[in-house]
C-alpha positions in Angstrom: -17.5 -70.3 -39.7 -14.5 -71.5 -37.5 -12.8 -69.0 -39.1 -15.1 -65.9 -38.1 -16.0 -67.1 -34.9 -12.0 -66.6 -34.2 -11.8 -63.5 -35.1 -14.7 -61.8 -33.0 -12.6 -62.7 -29.8 -9.8 -60.9 -31.5 -11.7 -58.1 -32.7 -13.5 -57.7 -29.0 -10.3 -57.6 -27.8 -9.2 -54.6 -29.9 -11.8 -52.2 -29.3 -11.2 -52.9 -26.1 -7.5 -52.1 -26.0 -8.6 -49.4 -28.3 -10.8 -48.1 -25.2 -8.3 -47.9 -23.2 -5.4 -46.4 -24.9 -7.0 -43.9 -26.7 -8.2 -41.9 -23.8 -4.5 -42.0 -21.9 -3.2 -40.4 -25.2 -5.4 -38.1 -24.9 -5.0 -37.5 -21.8 -1.0 -37.5 -22.3 -1.3 -35.0 -25.1 -3.9 -32.9 -22.8 -0.9 -32.5 -20.0 1.1 -29.3 -20.8 4.3 -28.5 -20.6 3.8 -25.4 -19.5 2.6 -23.4 -16.1 2.1 -20.0 -14.7 1.6 -19.2 -10.8 1.1 -17.1 -8.0 3.3 -16.9 -5.3 3.7 -15.6 -1.4 6.7 -15.8 0.6 9.5 -13.9 1.8 10.7 -11.8 -1.3 7.3 -10.4 -1.0 4.0 -11.4 -3.7 4.9 -12.7 -7.3 4.4 -14.3 -10.5 6.5 -17.3 -12.0 6.1 -19.1 -15.4 7.5 -22.7 -15.4 8.2 -24.6 -18.8 8.7 -28.6 -17.9 11.7 -30.0 -20.1 10.9 -33.3 -19.3 9.4 -34.9 -16.2 12.9 -34.6 -14.2 13.9 -31.0 -15.7 11.7 -27.5 -15.4 12.9 -24.2 -16.0 11.1 -21.4 -14.4 11.3 -17.8 -14.1 9.6 -15.1 -11.9 9.3 -11.8 -10.1 8.7 -10.8 -6.6 7.8 -7.7 -5.0 8.5 -6.7 -1.3 7.5 -3.2 -0.1 7.6 -3.1 4.0 7.6 -0.2 5.7 8.4 -1.0 10.0 10.8 0.3 12.8 14.7 -0.6 12.9 16.6 0.5 15.5 20.1 0.5 14.5 22.9 1.4 17.3 20.1 2.6 19.7 18.6 5.3 16.9 14.9 4.4 15.9 15.0 4.4 11.7 11.4 4.7 9.8 12.8 1.6 7.7 10.7 1.6 3.9 12.0 -2.2 2.5 11.5 -2.1 -1.5 12.4 -5.4 -3.5 11.8 -5.6 -6.3 12.9 -9.6 -7.9 13.1 -10.8 -11.5 14.5 -14.4 -10.8 15.5 -17.4 -13.3 16.0 -20.9 -12.4 16.6 -24.9 -13.1 14.6 -27.2 -10.9 15.7 -30.6 -11.2 13.2 -33.4 -9.7 15.8 -36.6 -8.9 12.9 -39.2 -8.8 10.4 -37.7 -11.1 7.8 -36.4 -8.3 7.2 -33.5 -6.4 11.0 -33.3 -5.2 13.1 -30.4 -6.5 16.8 -29.0 -5.9 16.8 -25.8 -7.2 19.4 -23.3 -8.0 19.5 -19.7 -10.3 19.6 -16.2 -9.2 17.5 -13.2 -7.7 18.3 -10.0 -9.9 16.9 -6.2 -9.7 16.5 -3.8 -7.4 16.6 -4.0 -3.7 17.2 -1.5 -1.1 16.3 -0.3 2.0 15.9 3.4 3.7 16.1 4.6 6.3 14.7 8.1 8.0 14.9 8.8 11.5 14.3 12.7 13.6 15.5 12.5 16.7 12.9 13.5 20.0 16.2 13.1 22.6 19.6 13.0 22.9 21.4 10.4 20.5 24.6 8.7 20.2 26.2 8.9 17.1 29.9 7.3 16.6 30.2 7.4 20.3 29.4 10.4 21.4 26.2 12.4 22.2 24.0 14.9 20.0 21.1 16.6 20.8 17.7 16.5 18.1 18.4 20.2 17.4 22.4 19.2 16.5 21.5 16.2 14.3 18.7 17.4 12.5 17.1 14.2 10.8 19.0 11.7 9.7 18.3 9.6 6.4 20.5 6.6 5.1 20.1 4.0 2.4 21.2 -0.1 2.3 21.5 -1.1 -1.0 22.0 -5.3 -1.3 23.9 -6.9 -4.3 21.8 -6.8 -7.4 22.3 -10.7 -8.4 22.3 -13.0 -5.6 22.5 -17.1 -6.3 20.0 -18.9 -5.0 19.6 -22.5 -3.9 16.9 -24.2 -2.4 14.8 -27.5 -1.5 11.0 -27.9 -2.1 8.0 -29.5 -3.7 6.2 -29.3 -6.5 3.8 -31.3 -8.4 2.6 -29.1 -11.0 3.9 -31.2 -14.0 3.6 -35.0 -11.8 -0.2 -34.6 -10.4 -3.2 -35.4 -13.2 -5.3 -31.9 -13.1 -4.1 -28.5 -14.4 -3.9 -27.6 -10.2 -0.5 -27.6 -8.6 1.2 -26.6 -5.1 4.9 -25.1 -4.9 6.5 -24.9 -1.3 9.9 -24.4 -1.3 12.7 -23.4 1.1 16.2 -22.4 0.5 18.7 -18.9 0.9 19.9 -16.2 -1.5 23.8 -15.5 -1.2 24.6 -12.0 -2.0 27.9 -9.6 -1.3 28.2 -7.0 1.5 25.3 -4.4 1.5 26.3 -1.0 0.8 25.3 1.3 3.3 25.1 5.4 2.9 24.2 8.1 6.0 23.9 11.6 5.9 22.1 14.5 7.9 20.4 17.2 7.8 18.9 20.4 9.0 20.9 20.4 12.6 23.3 22.8 14.2 26.1 20.6 13.2 24.8 18.9 9.9 28.0 20.6 8.3 30.4 20.7 10.7 33.8 19.0 10.0 33.8 16.7 13.7 30.2 15.8 13.6 30.6 14.6 10.1 33.2 12.3 11.3 31.3 10.5 14.2 28.6 10.4 11.5 31.1 8.6 9.1 32.2 6.0 12.5 28.2 5.5 12.6 27.4 4.5 9.1 30.3 2.1 9.3 28.9 0.2 12.5 25.2 0.0 10.6 27.9 -1.1 7.9 28.9 -4.1 10.3 24.8 -5.1 11.2 23.7 -5.1 7.5 26.6 -7.6 6.6 24.4 -9.7 8.3 22.0 -9.6 5.0 24.2 -11.2 2.6 22.4 -14.3 3.0 18.8 -13.8 3.0 16.3 -16.9 3.8 14.1 -17.7 0.9 10.7 -19.7 2.1 7.4 -19.1 -0.7 4.5 -21.6 -1.7 2.0 -21.0 -4.4 -0.4 -22.5 -6.8 0.3 -23.2 -10.5 -2.0 -23.8 -13.1 -0.9 -25.9 -16.2 -2.0 -25.6 -20.0 
């Protein structure tokens, strides 16, 4: 009889322990390592997928699109600038403390260009000389950025470090590329095919190139929400 009485508390303790452990195991199994999300920031609007290899290492792939029209002035000429960035990317996020803080490294790929269009309505200076609207006609240009841009940044992402399915992400860093390639042309003017005017236009192109060299380093800031499966 005493032996049975000694077993009863042990059985009750085992049941209580199981009641505590089983939900924790179930929760651990329920915590997925894959997540999908949406984001917005300087690279544009995008989607991303994440795969957590372990609490400290996450692989991430994304695709951002930026289409933006704005007025841009280069060397005193007002251009209609159309920005068209399509930026797939692959990254590794390191969480050194197994919490939300992260260090991210990787690269953006794809086509990133800026199309320029201007039709002067007054005299403009091109390559150090003044020309009338009739002489110039319309100016068209294109700035092509490097297709591959290495990236490094710091951020916070609690997708795999908190309970629940939703996670928040904030990332800031910089993308690095070679100097952009600039092309400038003039059409429809009385001097569009004049050799002296074309030489001035080449000088103008080089001046725009000097300004475009500032695009070799692009700031990257974005925020997003993720859903873990």
